[in-house]
N, C-alpha and C positions, 0 to 999 in steps of 0.2 A: 539393726541387724549386723552381725559381724561380717565383713566381706571377704572373699576368700582371694588367696594367691595362688596363682597357677604357673608353675617352672615348666618349659619344654625345653631339654637338654639334647633332644634326637631330631633327625628330619620327620615332620608331621605337615599334614595339610589343615589348615583352620580356615572355617568357612562360617556362613551363618544361614541358619533355618528355623523359623519359627520362633525368632527371638531366642534362641538357643546357638550356643558356639559349638559348631561340630568339628570334633576332631578324629581326622582319620591318618593311618598310616600309610605312607608310600608304597610299602611293599605288598600291603592289600589291595590296594587300589590299582597298581600296575600289574597285578597278577591276574592274566587273562583265563587261567585255569579254575579260578575260584568262582563259585556262582554267585551272582547277584545279592541273592539271600543272605550269604554267609558275608558278604561285604557291609551289607546295611546294618547286620547285628553286630559287626565289629565296630562299629562307628560309636564314639562316646560324645555326650552331649552335657554340656553344663548351661543353668540358665545364665542369659546375659546379666540380669539385675543382681546376681550373687557375687559377681566377680569384682574385686577392688584393684588388683595388681596382676599383671601379666608380664612374666619374665620370657623373653626370646632368646635362647643361648646356643643357636646352632645356624651355620651358614645355610643351611637346605630346610628351613622352614619357610613354608607359603602359607601367607596369610591374605584372605580377600579384602577387597576395599570396603565391602559390606560389613564384615566382621569388625574392621577397626572402626567404622562410624559407629556401629552399634555398642561397642566398647566404651568409645569415648562419650557419647551421648548418655551413657549411664556413669559418666564421670570415672571411668577406670584410667589409672596410669599404667603406661606400656613401656618396659625396659628393653632395650636392646643391648647385647654384649658383644664385645670384640672377641678376636681370636684367641685371646687368652682366657676368655670366659669372664670378663671383668665388665659391669655396666659400663656402657659408653654412651648411650643414647635414652632420653626420656620424652616421651610424647603424651600431652595432657589435652584434656578439651580446652576449647577458646573460652566456653560459655559455661559456666557451673552454676550459676545463681540468676533467680529472675530479676533482681533488682541489681546487675553487674555495673551499670553505667554510675549509678548513685553510690554504690560502693567503693569503685574506683575513684572517685571524685573524693570522698572522704578521706580515704587512703593518701592520695596526693595532696590533700590541704591539711594534713596532720603536722602539729607545730613542731619544731626542733625540740622544746623543752619536752612534750610528749615523748617524741622519739627517744630522749636520754633515760625517761624515766623507764620507758618500755626496757631498754637495753639492760638496764640497771636490775630490774625484776629478773629478766632472763639469765644474766651471769649469775646473780644471787643463788638462783635455783639451780643451775648447772653445777655450781661448786659445792651445793649441800647435796645434789645427788651423787657427786664424784667422791664426797666424803664417805657416804655410805658404804659406796663399791670398794673404796679403800680400805675401810675398816674391816669389811666382809672376808678380803682377798690378800691383805697383808699383815704385817705385825707393826706396822709403824703408827707413830701416834698421829692422830687426825683432828685435834683440837686447833690446830693452826689454819686448817681448811674452813672450820665453822667459823673463826675468829675473820679469816677473809672473806667469807661470805657475808658476814655481819655488816663488816665495813666497806661493802662495793657501794661507791657514790655515784650519783647521776651520770650515766654515759660512762660508767666505769672509767672515770679520768685518772684514777691511779693505777688502772692496769692490771687489777687483781686477777683477772682472767689468767694472764699468762703466768703470773708469779703461781697460782695454784695449780695450772697445766703442767709447769715443770715439776713441782713437786709430785703431782699426780703420777705422772708417767715415768718419772725416775724409780717410783717405788711399787707401781701396780704389777708389773711383770718382773720376777726376779729371773731375767732371761740376760746373758752375758751379750753384750754388746747391742741391746735393744734401744731405740730411741723411736718415739712415734713421727715416723716421715711415711708418706705415702709410697716412695719406692724403697722402704726400709726392709730390714729382715721379717720374717712372720713373727709374731703373729698378726703384722701390718696387713698382710694378705686378707686375714679374716675381718679385721677392723675395716679396711676399704670398703669389703664387699656388704657388709653389714649396713654401713654408712649409708652406701649407694641406695639400698634398699629403704633404709629409714628417710631418707631425702625424698626418695619417689612417693613415700606414704604421706609426708608432711606438704609436699608440694600438690598432691592431689587433695588434701584437706583444706589448703587455702583457696585452691580454684572453686571446691563445692562452696566456700564460705564468700565467694565472691570477691576475693583479693586479687592483686597482682603478686605473682610469685617474684618478679624482677626487682622489685621496689623494696629495698631492705630496710629496716629501722638502723641497722648499724653497717652491714656489709654493703660496699657501694663499687664493686668491681665491674668496671664498664663492659668486660667481657662474660660476666657471669648472667646467665639468665634466670637464674633461681638464688638471688640473694635474701631473699626474706625466708625461703624456705631454709636456707643455711643459718638465719637467723634463730627462727622458731624451732628448729631441731636441737639445739645446743643442749637445753635441759633434759632432752631425750637421748643424748650420746650415751651417757652411762648406762642406760640399758643395754645397749649392745656390748659395751664393754664387760657388763656382768655376764652376758650370755657367753662372751669369748673366753671371759677368764673359767667358767663352768666346763667349756668345751675343753680346755687346756687340762683342766684340774682331772678330766675323764682319762687323761693318758693318750688321748689320740694324736697321731701324727699329723700336724698342722702345716707341715713344710710345703705341701701342695693343695690348693685349692679343690679337692674332691667333690664328687656330686653328695657325698654322705655330708660333708661338711658344710655344702651349700645348703642342703636340706634343714639343716639345724638353724642354719642363719635366716632362711625363708619363714622361720616360725616368728620374726620380729613383730609383724603386725598384729600378732595374737598374744604377745607377752603382757603377763599381767601388770596393771599398773594401779597406783593409787592416785585419784584426782578428784577434787572436791568432796573429800572424806569418802568415796565410794571406789569400790575395785571395778576396774574396766579394761577391757583389751586394748592394747597400744592403740590401734588405729582409731578405735572410738576416742581416746582420750585427746588424740592428735584434732579429733574433729570439735571436740569441746575447747581445746586452746585456740585453735583457729577463728571459731565461732566468738570466744572471748577478746580475740584480738581485733575482730571487727567492730565489735562494741567499745572497745577503747577508742578506735577511731572516729566512731559516730558519737562518741561523747556519754555513751550509756555507762560505761565502766571506767576505772582507772587503773585496774590490775589484770593482767594477764592469768588466765587459769593453767598452771602449770603442774605436771604431777610431780608427786613427792614419794621418794623410796623408802 
């Protein structure tokens, strides 16, 4: 079942009742002139089991401990945003699988050659997907991207990811002064927001598959709690890039990250992907990817299942 993404950008009370997330507006709750019957009918409820991602984007949002507990028990990823409405925090369940301890051990015991092979597969899939987006939204030659994808060695020892990225970002957006930089000019703001949503979806998928998001197959930043999520999301990044390209093509003003733009970016979990020869929403595809990664750690598979654009 496709899990829902809920975004809250205004003051709201979130609580739990009968396994439902109860959503109340403060101006209704605090208004003593309104009858209780009206207040009850103004409540909105959502089944907890249907929710996959919750985005909290306002300083006056109140959420009860019971609601948090129920969301995390159902493997929901909860994102909090800063004063600039950019995702700043991510809360995930500690236990997402019944054989968690065994899976942790298999992940920890993975050999270096296996990790290098998995990174090779990851970068190959990423460059191939980047080539598709570049061909779709620019007039430049993309044969070099396909050649680089085919030439990726174990562990990407020749650093073709960086070479492909330089070519990709130079040609994807025909915007004067644009470079891909977290603090750079728009549409970096759209990319940052989209990648944050994607990261949460991937981190959630890893936890559900019983893996530690902290221990990467390539990224090993001691200050990064989601190294494995950053690894696994690489072939999925072009889906965000394609969405952002489409938004720009619509002619929208993207200098500021408005609620309308966020609404489009929050469709990332349900973007259509092709994985294992079938069409799937992105969140479902991520689950297949993380499940296949666990099987690589356990020795059942030798290849991660990544989407193809």
